[in-house]
DRENDREN-523771 format. One record per residue (C-alpha): y, z, x; residue in one letter; residue number from 1. Coordinates in pm, 1 decimal. Example, Ala and Ser with C-alpha at 12.3 -4.5 7.8 and 13.67 -1.06 7.14 Angstrom:
<site <-450.0 780.0 1230.0> 'a' 1> <site <-106.0 714.0 1367.0> 's' 2> 
//
This chain:
<site <11973.1 12680.4 26269.8> 'm' 1> <site <12098.8 12633.9 26625.0> 'k' 2> <site <12204.6 12273.0 26666.1> 't' 3> <site <12391.9 12000.2 26479.9> 'y' 4> <site <12062.5 11814.3 26439.9> 'd' 5> <site <11916.2 12124.6 26274.7> 'd' 6> <site <12199.0 12115.6 26020.8> 'a' 7> <site <12144.7 11744.0 25953.9> 'l' 8> <site <11769.2 11795.7 25916.3> 'n' 9> <site <11825.3 12063.5 25651.0> 'w' 10> <site <12073.6 11843.7 25464.7> 'l' 11> <site <11830.6 11551.8 25476.9> 'n' 12> <site <11561.4 11782.3 25336.3> 'y' 13> <site <11793.6 11870.1 25047.0> 'l' 14> <site <11836.5 11497.6 24976.2> 'c' 15> <site <11474.7 11491.8 24855.7> 't' 16> <site <11581.6 11692.1 24547.9> 'f' 17> <site <11818.1 11413.3 24439.4> 'g' 18> <site <12118.3 11457.1 24209.8> 'i' 19> <site <12104.0 11742.0 23956.9> 'k' 20> <site <12374.0 11807.6 23700.1> 'e' 21> <site <12513.5 12151.2 23631.5> 'g' 22> <site <12741.8 12404.5 23796.0> 'l' 23> <site <12495.5 12694.3 23804.4> 'e' 24> <site <12377.3 12643.7 24164.4> 'r' 25> <site <12721.7 12584.2 24314.9> 'i' 26> <site <12852.0 12886.2 24122.9> 't' 27> <site <12573.2 13099.1 24273.2> 'q' 28> <site <12651.4 12965.3 24619.2> 'l' 29> <site <13022.9 13030.8 24582.4> 'a' 30> <site <12958.0 13383.8 24454.1> 'd' 31> <site <12733.0 13454.0 24753.0> 'a' 32> <site <13014.4 13338.5 24983.0> 'l' 33> <site <13281.0 13548.9 24802.5> 'd' 34> <site <13427.2 13247.0 24621.0> 'n' 35> <site <13620.0 13096.3 24913.0> 'p' 36> <site <13766.7 12823.6 24689.0> 'q' 37> <site <13996.5 13081.8 24529.3> 'n' 38> <site <14186.5 13165.8 24848.4> 'f' 39> <site <14406.6 12855.7 24872.8> 'y' 40> <site <14583.4 12602.3 24651.1> 'r' 41> <site <14390.0 12288.2 24555.7> 't' 42> <site <14435.7 11931.9 24433.1> 'i' 43> <site <14131.7 11777.7 24261.4> 'h' 44> <site <14082.3 11399.4 24276.5> 'v' 45> <site <13837.5 11202.4 24059.8> 'a' 46> <site <13811.2 10833.8 23969.6> 'g' 47> <site <13592.2 10528.1 24002.9> 't' 48> <site <13776.4 10376.3 24299.8> 'n' 49> <site <14065.8 10473.3 24524.2> 'g' 50> <site <13980.7 10844.1 24544.9> 'k' 51> <site <13950.7 10843.8 24922.1> 'g' 52> <site <14271.1 10646.9 24978.7> 's' 53> <site <14467.6 10873.1 24743.7> 'v' 54> <site <14326.1 11181.5 24918.1> 'c' 55> <site <14421.9 11040.1 25258.9> 'a' 56> <site <14777.6 10967.4 25140.0> 'm' 57> <site <14814.8 11316.3 24994.3> 'l' 58> <site <14680.2 11470.6 25313.8> 'd' 59> <site <14948.9 11298.0 25521.1> 'e' 60> <site <15224.3 11379.3 25271.2> 'm' 61> <site <15138.9 11749.1 25252.5> 'l' 62> <site <15113.6 11778.4 25630.1> 'r' 63> <site <15450.5 11603.6 25664.0> 'a' 64> <site <15582.6 11879.0 25435.6> 'q' 65> <site <15463.1 12129.9 25695.2> 'g' 66> <site <15155.0 12254.6 25509.9> 'l' 67> <site <14820.3 12347.2 25666.4> 'h' 68> <site <14583.1 12110.5 25483.2> 'v' 69> <site <14207.9 12088.2 25426.9> 'g' 70> <site <14046.2 11761.9 25311.8> 'l' 71> <site <13697.4 11720.4 25162.4> 'f' 72> <site <13576.5 11364.1 25098.5> 't' 73> <site <13251.2 11173.1 25068.1> 's' 74> <site <13054.6 10988.5 25177.4> 'p' 75> <site <13110.1 10969.1 25551.4> 'h' 76> <site <13100.0 10646.2 25749.8> 'l' 77> <site <12980.3 10745.7 26095.8> 'e' 78> <site <12949.9 11127.2 26104.3> 's' 79> <site <12903.2 11410.2 25856.7> 'y' 80> <site <13197.8 11580.2 26027.1> 'c' 81> <site <13430.9 11322.2 25868.9> 'e' 82> <site <13375.4 11487.6 25530.7> 'r' 83> <site <13547.1 11815.7 25620.3> 'i' 84> <site <13886.5 11796.0 25790.8> 'r' 85> <site <14171.9 12032.0 25862.8> 'v' 86> <site <14513.7 11895.6 25956.2> 'd' 87> <site <14367.1 11551.4 26016.0> 'g' 88> <site <14092.0 11668.0 26251.7> 'e' 89> <site <13722.0 11645.5 26168.2> 'n' 90> <site <13528.2 11971.2 26174.5> 'i' 91> <site <13350.0 12001.2 26511.1> 's' 92> <site <12972.0 11962.5 26527.3> 'e' 93> <site <12947.6 12325.0 26642.5> 'd' 94> <site <13155.5 12455.1 26350.6> 'd' 95> <site <12969.2 12227.1 26109.6> 'f' 96> <site <12638.7 12374.2 26227.6> 't' 97> <site <12764.6 12731.0 26187.6> 'k' 98> <site <12909.6 12674.3 25841.9> 'i' 99> <site <12596.0 12497.6 25713.8> 'i' 100> <site <12387.6 12785.7 25852.4> 'a' 101> <site <12603.5 13026.8 25650.2> 'r' 102> <site <12537.1 12825.2 25335.6> 'v' 103> <site <12163.0 12806.7 25404.7> 'k' 104> <site <12147.3 13183.3 25458.0> 's' 105> <site <12254.9 13238.8 25095.4> 'c' 106> <site <11902.0 13134.6 24991.5> 'n' 107> <site <12026.0 12950.5 24684.8> 'v' 108> <site <11817.9 12647.7 24584.8> 'h' 109> <site <12080.8 12373.7 24590.0> 'c' 110> <site <12133.2 12001.1 24627.5> 't' 111> <site <12263.6 11818.0 24933.3> 'h' 112> <site <12614.8 11773.2 24790.8> 'f' 113> <site <12631.5 12130.3 24660.5> 'e' 114> <site <12559.6 12259.1 25011.4> 'a' 115> <site <12833.6 12039.2 25158.1> 'l' 116> <site <13081.5 12143.7 24889.3> 't' 117> <site <13018.4 12512.6 24953.5> 'a' 118> <site <13048.9 12452.3 25328.5> 'a' 119> <site <13386.2 12281.7 25284.7> 'a' 120> <site <13521.9 12557.5 25061.2> 'y' 121> <site <13407.8 12822.0 25310.9> 'l' 122> <site <13545.8 12640.0 25613.5> 'y' 123> <site <13885.5 12594.3 25450.4> 'f' 124> <site <13904.4 12965.9 25379.7> 'r' 125> <site <13809.4 13053.8 25736.9> 'e' 126> <site <14073.8 12814.4 25869.1> 'r' 127> <site <14328.9 12972.5 25630.0> 'a' 128> <site <14455.3 12642.8 25490.4> 'v' 129> <site <14754.4 12642.8 25258.7> 'd' 130> <site <14605.4 12375.2 25035.8> 'v' 131> <site <14288.0 12169.7 25015.3> 's' 132> <site <14247.7 11821.8 24869.1> 'i' 133> <site <13906.7 11795.2 24705.6> 'i' 134> <site <13746.9 11460.5 24620.7> 'e' 135> <site <13493.5 11457.8 24337.8> 'v' 136> <site <13151.6 11335.4 24444.8> 'g' 137> <site <13022.4 11191.0 24117.4> 'l' 138> <site <13173.5 11197.2 23769.0> 'g' 139> <site <13370.4 11513.7 23715.7> 'g' 140> <site <13249.0 11759.5 23451.3> 't' 141> <site <12931.8 11864.9 23631.6> 'f' 142> <site <13029.6 11766.3 23983.8> 'd' 143> <site <12983.4 12057.4 24223.0> 's' 144> <site <13350.5 12046.0 24321.7> 't' 145> <site <13448.2 12136.4 23964.6> 'n' 146> <site <13456.1 12513.6 24010.4> 'i' 147> <site <13816.9 12508.3 24126.7> 'i' 148> <site <14134.3 12553.2 23925.0> 't' 149> <site <14364.3 12300.2 24090.0> 'p' 150> <site <14741.9 12282.3 24073.3> 'e' 151> <site <14710.6 11911.9 23990.5> 'v' 152> <site <14411.2 11713.8 23859.7> 'a' 153> <site <14400.7 11343.3 23948.4> 'v' 154> <site <14197.1 11064.9 23786.5> 'i' 155> <site <14276.3 10748.4 23981.8> 't' 156> <site <14109.7 10500.9 23745.6> 'n' 157> <site <13797.7 10461.7 23534.6> 'v' 158> <site <13557.6 10167.9 23547.7> 'a' 159> <site <13184.2 10110.1 23521.7> 'l' 160> <site <12987.0 10263.6 23807.3> 'd' 161> <site <12677.0 10483.2 23827.9> 'h' 162> <site <12594.7 10378.2 23471.6> 'e' 163> <site <12234.4 10495.2 23520.9> 'n' 164> <site <12366.3 10850.9 23558.7> 'i' 165> <site <12699.7 10857.3 23374.5> 'l' 166> <site <12633.9 10611.3 23091.7> 'g' 167> <site <12878.4 10368.0 22931.2> 'd' 168> <site <13253.4 10346.7 22989.1> 'l' 169> <site <13336.4 10605.8 22722.5> 'e' 170> <site <13094.9 10859.0 22871.0> 'n' 171> <site <13221.2 10786.6 23223.3> 'i' 172> <site <13579.0 10850.3 23110.6> 'a' 173> <site <13485.7 11176.2 22937.1> 'r' 174> <site <13295.6 11286.8 23246.0> 'n' 175> <site <13590.3 11222.2 23474.8> 'k' 176> <site <13824.6 11390.2 23226.1> 'a' 177> <site <13609.1 11699.8 23276.1> 'g' 178> <site <13826.0 11795.9 23574.1> 'i' 179> <site <14130.3 11839.9 23346.1> 'i' 180> <site <14213.1 12210.7 23319.8> 'k' 181> <site <14414.8 12400.2 23055.7> 'p' 182> <site <14790.5 12394.3 23121.0> 'n' 183> <site <14740.9 12217.6 23458.2> 'i' 184> <site <14916.4 11879.3 23504.3> 'p' 185> <site <14704.4 11565.3 23528.5> 't' 186> <site <14793.0 11235.4 23696.9> 'v' 187> <site <14612.1 10912.3 23610.3> 't' 188> <site <14632.6 10538.9 23654.1> 'g' 189> <site <14361.4 10471.9 23396.7> 'a' 190> <site <14416.2 10209.2 23128.0> 't' 191> <site <14257.1 10102.0 22799.1> 'g' 192> <site <13984.7 10311.2 22638.7> 'l' 193> <site <13952.2 10549.8 22936.7> 'p' 194> <site <14325.5 10627.7 22916.8> 'l' 195> <site <14296.2 10704.9 22544.8> 'e' 196> <site <14012.6 10947.0 22618.7> 'i' 197> <site <14205.0 11110.3 22902.7> 'i' 198> <site <14509.7 11144.3 22675.5> 'r' 199> <site <14294.0 11311.2 22409.6> 's' 200> <site <14140.2 11561.2 22652.6> 'v' 201> <site <14481.0 11635.5 22805.2> 'a' 202> <site <14621.7 11710.5 22458.9> 'r' 203> <site <14328.9 11939.0 22377.8> 'e' 204> <site <14384.5 12134.7 22699.5> 'k' 205> <site <14763.1 12129.3 22686.9> 'n' 206> <site <14765.8 11949.7 23020.4> 's' 207> <site <15092.4 11762.7 23091.9> 'p' 208> <site <14978.0 11403.3 23151.2> 'l' 209> <site <15152.9 11177.1 23403.0> 'h' 210> <site <15056.5 10809.2 23363.2> 'e' 211> <site <15136.5 10576.2 23652.7> 'v' 212> <site <15138.0 10201.9 23714.2> 't' 213> <site <15128.6 10010.4 24046.4> 'p' 214> <site <15446.9 10013.8 24252.8> 'l' 215> <site <15595.6 9677.9 24344.2> 'e' 216> <site <15787.6 9784.2 24653.4> 'n' 217> <site <15623.2 10058.0 24856.5> 'v' 218> <site <15571.3 10083.2 25232.2> 'a' 219> <site <15219.5 10211.5 25291.7> 'v' 220> <site <15020.3 10189.6 25613.9> 'n' 221> <site <14705.5 10065.2 25436.8> 'l' 222> <site <14628.9 9699.8 25377.3> 'r' 223> <site <14497.1 9573.2 25046.8> 'g' 224> <site <14700.7 9488.2 24740.9> 'd' 225> <site <14529.5 9765.9 24545.4> 'y' 226> <site <14692.6 10029.2 24767.8> 'q' 227> <site <15015.5 9984.6 24566.7> 'r' 228> <site <14831.1 10144.6 24278.4> 'f' 229> <site <14681.1 10421.7 24490.8> 'n' 230> <site <15023.9 10492.9 24638.8> 'a' 231> <site <15173.0 10533.2 24289.3> 'a' 232> <site <14905.8 10790.1 24200.6> 'v' 233> <site <14954.3 10979.0 24527.6> 'a' 234> <site <15334.3 10980.8 24502.5> 'i' 235> <site <15334.8 11119.2 24148.8> 'e' 236> <site <15082.3 11386.3 24247.5> 't' 237> <site <15283.0 11485.5 24554.1> 'a' 238> <site <15603.4 11515.4 24350.9> 'k' 239> <site <15433.8 11747.0 24101.6> 'i' 240> <site <15307.9 11953.5 24393.7> 'f' 241> <site <15663.6 11987.2 24522.4> 'g' 242> <site <15654.5 11750.4 24819.0> 'v' 243> <site <15996.6 11610.7 24909.4> 'n' 244> <site <16083.5 11240.1 24929.0> 'd' 245> <site <16106.0 11239.6 25308.2> 's' 246> <site <15754.5 11382.0 25347.4> 'a' 247> <site <15618.9 11136.3 25089.9> 'i' 248> <site <15771.1 10842.7 25278.8> 'k' 249> <site <15646.1 10971.7 25613.6> 's' 250> <site <15295.8 11029.5 25476.5> 'g' 251> <site <15268.2 10676.1 25340.9> 'l' 252> <site <15389.3 10530.1 25669.4> 'e' 253> <site <15131.9 10725.7 25873.5> 'r' 254> <site <14824.6 10720.3 25650.3> 'v' 255> <site <14499.5 10576.4 25779.9> 'k' 256> <site <14172.0 10544.1 25590.2> 'w' 257> <site <13875.9 10371.2 25752.5> 'a' 258> <site <13679.3 10104.8 25573.1> 'g' 259> <site <13935.3 10017.8 25305.3> 'r' 260> <site <14056.0 9663.7 25370.7> 'f' 261> <site <14039.7 9754.9 25738.4> 'e' 262> <site <14132.1 9448.3 25944.4> 'v' 263> <site <13975.8 9443.9 26291.3> 'v' 264> <site <14073.4 9185.8 26553.7> 'q' 265> <site <13763.4 9101.9 26760.2> 't' 266> <site <13670.0 8840.6 27019.0> 's' 267> <site <13484.6 8664.5 26736.9> 'a' 268> <site <13794.4 8656.7 26515.2> 'g' 269> <site <13926.3 8860.0 26222.6> 'v' 270> <site <13683.2 9098.8 26053.2> 'v' 271> <site <13769.7 9275.3 25726.1> 'v' 272> <site <13573.2 9592.8 25650.4> 'i' 273> <site <13594.7 9717.1 25292.9> 'd' 274> <site <13394.6 9975.7 25103.5> 'g' 275> <site <13391.8 9777.4 24775.9> 'a' 276> <site <13068.1 9890.9 24610.8> 'h' 277> <site <13111.4 9820.7 24238.4> 'n' 278> <site <13268.1 9544.3 24025.3> 'p' 279> <site <13606.6 9716.5 24003.7> 'h' 280> <site <13621.0 9747.6 24382.5> 'g' 281> <site <13487.1 9395.0 24428.9> 'a' 282> <site <13763.7 9251.1 24211.9> 'k' 283> <site <14028.2 9439.9 24411.7> 'a' 284> <site <13880.5 9318.0 24741.3> 'l' 285> <site <13871.0 8954.8 24625.0> 'r' 286> <site <14235.7 8973.6 24516.2> 'q' 287> <site <14339.6 9115.7 24852.4> 's' 288> <site <14141.2 8851.0 25041.1> 'l' 289> <site <14291.8 8570.8 24833.4> 'd' 290> <site <14639.9 8706.0 24904.7> 'k' 291> <site <14598.3 8777.2 25277.0> 'n' 292> <site <14344.3 8512.1 25380.7> 'f' 293> <site <14362.1 8239.4 25114.8> 'p' 294> <site <14253.1 7944.9 25330.1> 'q' 295> <site <13940.5 7863.5 25526.3> 'g' 296> <site <13575.9 7958.9 25512.7> 'r' 297> <site <13455.6 8313.0 25468.0> 'r' 298> <site <13140.1 8462.1 25614.8> 'a' 299> <site <13007.3 8784.8 25468.3> 'w' 300> <site <12781.4 9068.9 25568.7> 'l' 301> <site <12681.9 9211.3 25232.6> 'f' 302> <site <12446.2 9478.7 25106.8> 'g' 303> <site <12417.7 9675.9 24784.3> 'a' 304> <site <12240.2 9971.1 24630.8> 'l' 305> <site <11986.1 9893.0 24359.8> 'r' 306> <site <12164.5 10116.1 24105.1> 'd' 307> <site <12487.2 9913.8 24131.5> 'k' 308> <site <12591.2 9614.6 23920.1> 'n' 309> <site <12536.3 9373.2 24208.0> 'f' 310> <site <12514.8 9066.1 23982.5> 's' 311> <site <12875.2 9109.9 23869.4> 'e' 312> <site <12984.0 9189.4 24224.3> 'm' 313> <site <12837.9 8856.6 24338.5> 'i' 314> <site <13033.6 8671.8 24068.4> 'e' 315> <site <13357.6 8841.3 24167.8> 'l' 316> <site <13335.6 8825.1 24545.8> 'l' 317> <site <13198.8 8493.0 24661.7> 'f' 318> <site <13342.8 8141.1 24663.1> 'r' 319> <site <13118.2 7831.3 24657.4> 'p' 320> <site <13164.2 7749.2 25027.1> 'n' 321> <site <13111.1 8106.1 25152.4> 'd' 322> <site <12824.7 8199.2 25383.7> 'f' 323> <site <12654.9 8532.3 25308.9> 'v' 324> <site <12425.0 8740.7 25527.7> 'i' 325> <site <12246.5 9010.1 25328.0> 'v' 326> <site <12123.3 9328.2 25495.6> 't' 327> <site <12019.1 9668.1 25353.9> 'p' 328> <site <12267.2 9960.1 25349.7> 'p' 329> <site <12157.4 10276.7 25526.6> 'd' 330> <site <12030.5 10445.2 25209.7> 's' 331> <site <11700.3 10509.5 25034.6> 'e' 332> <site <11864.8 10341.8 24732.3> 'r' 333> <site <11920.0 10013.9 24919.5> 'a' 334> <site <11840.7 9695.3 24727.8> 'l' 335> <site <11588.6 9472.1 24905.5> 'a' 336> <site <11778.8 9193.9 25089.1> 'p' 337> <site <11542.2 8926.4 24960.2> 'e' 338> <site <11618.2 9014.2 24596.2> 'i' 339> <site <11993.1 9016.4 24657.2> 'l' 340> <site <11982.0 8694.3 24856.1> 'c' 341> <site <11792.1 8517.0 24578.4> 'a' 342> <site <12062.4 8620.0 24328.3> 'k' 343> <site <12332.7 8482.2 24554.4> 'i' 344> <site <12149.0 8153.0 24606.8> 'r' 345> <site <12122.5 8112.9 24229.9> 'e' 346> <site <12497.8 8061.3 24235.9> 'r' 347> <site <12466.0 7781.4 24490.0> 'g' 348> <site <12598.5 7992.2 24777.9> 'i' 349> <site <12441.8 7972.0 25124.6> 'e' 350> <site <12267.2 8299.9 25201.1> 'c' 351> <site <12020.2 8447.4 25450.3> 'v' 352> <site <11848.2 8786.2 25447.6> 'a' 353> <site <11830.5 8990.5 25768.2> 'v' 354> <site <11652.7 9326.6 25755.4> 'd' 355> <site <11803.2 9470.1 26074.4> 'd' 356> <site <12169.8 9573.4 26039.8> 'n' 357> <site <12266.6 9503.8 26398.6> 'f' 358> <site <12092.1 9167.2 26409.9> 'a' 359> <site <12283.7 9090.2 26091.1> 'a' 360> <site <12614.6 9189.4 26253.3> 'v' 361> <site <12541.0 8965.7 26551.7> 'n' 362> <site <12470.5 8675.7 26320.2> 'r' 363> <site <12795.9 8742.4 26134.0> 'l' 364> <site <12999.3 8755.5 26454.9> 'm' 365> <site <12846.5 8429.2 26575.8> 'n' 366> <site <12904.9 8248.3 26246.8> 's' 367> <site <13172.5 7982.2 26210.4> 'v' 368> <site <13431.3 8120.0 25969.0> 'a' 369> <site <13804.2 8180.8 25946.4> 'd' 370> <site <13753.0 8537.9 25833.2> 'v' 371> <site <13445.1 8759.2 25835.8> 'k' 372> <site <13399.3 9035.3 25576.9> 'i' 373> <site <13165.5 9334.3 25562.1> 'i' 374> <site <13135.7 9486.0 25213.4> 'a' 375> <site <12907.1 9594.7 24930.8> 'g' 376> <site <12837.2 9957.5 25016.1> 's' 377> <site <12999.2 10241.7 25207.8> 'l' 378> <site <12652.7 10309.2 25349.3> 'y' 379> <site <12651.0 9960.1 25498.3> 'l' 380> <site <12997.5 9964.4 25650.6> 'i' 381> <site <12931.8 10312.0 25786.9> 'g' 382> <site <12621.6 10187.9 25965.8> 'a' 383> <site <12786.0 9886.8 26131.5> 'v' 384> <site <13158.3 9969.6 26163.2> 'r' 385> <site <13134.5 10136.9 26505.4> 'k' 386> <site <12933.1 9842.3 26637.8> 'f' 387> <site <13191.0 9592.2 26512.9> 'v' 388> <site <13486.4 9781.0 26658.1> 'r' 389> <site <13317.3 9811.4 26997.4> 's' 390> 
//
């Protein structure tokens, strides 16, 4: 493995094996690499939505405290290097290639995400970070990140998503509660049945549970009404970790997180880019749009994955006079635009299907609307965000 493209080709090859539950392979990989995840402090972040924003806030807060911080998130928007960061800087393509080659040389049959997880853990050790913030990929109990013993476990919220893999709401909550460790504090913003399940697991494991609610008055450098909730989760986590009030305030004022109610001023007008990809995220996006851009017509670039509850997303997102352009996300799981467009038209909403992402963006930018929105899948906004900003 000599080039960045070689690393990407191997990772793409691993994608063919799909998602496989279990911690056996990642444990083998970690053992082969001398368990790098044990050489620094960690914070583990799970949840249906808001994980990335909470991780980004914590990253800024901890760095404001003077700590050397690693950050592992997924998926990426424009480059794999976004997934592994140290002190706010993406891993370089050269270092990414070297670290993936180290993982490949272990000769452990693993999945795509397991390889990336092992690479992140190894890179953080080699960069001698003080602490790493680790975002769960899927679920919790059997997610490949779940071989760490964090100083704080975080479950942002619990809602229906990935039902084909995780099951109903009760099973999803139990899966996410799988990151709770004995005698380690847990922070959550969950409500209802998921909160009851998290409380039960926390009691069983003697984990001090910190329940949070949205903050009314908080200065955070991320747009979107839902960030008040994410900020509450991040603040409580940071306090448990020992971060002082000044660093918390500074972190919230400096935080940036691409693709989460990201407002871009273009020659064609205001464009909002948001990674809403499930009903819970769709509801939060609609609320933020109604608050920030209540008047006028909206034009959408929308795409969804076939394993998502796109019917409910359609109900939550669109108003009767909206105009929607449907295009496929950059994923093998993309829902055919024609199927999605037909569902939208059933609700009496004007919709067209465009197979080419960039042709779809051009049509969006040339549409007559007071605000233009790109949403439905992180794989979609990742594919078109750079084009929109340029």
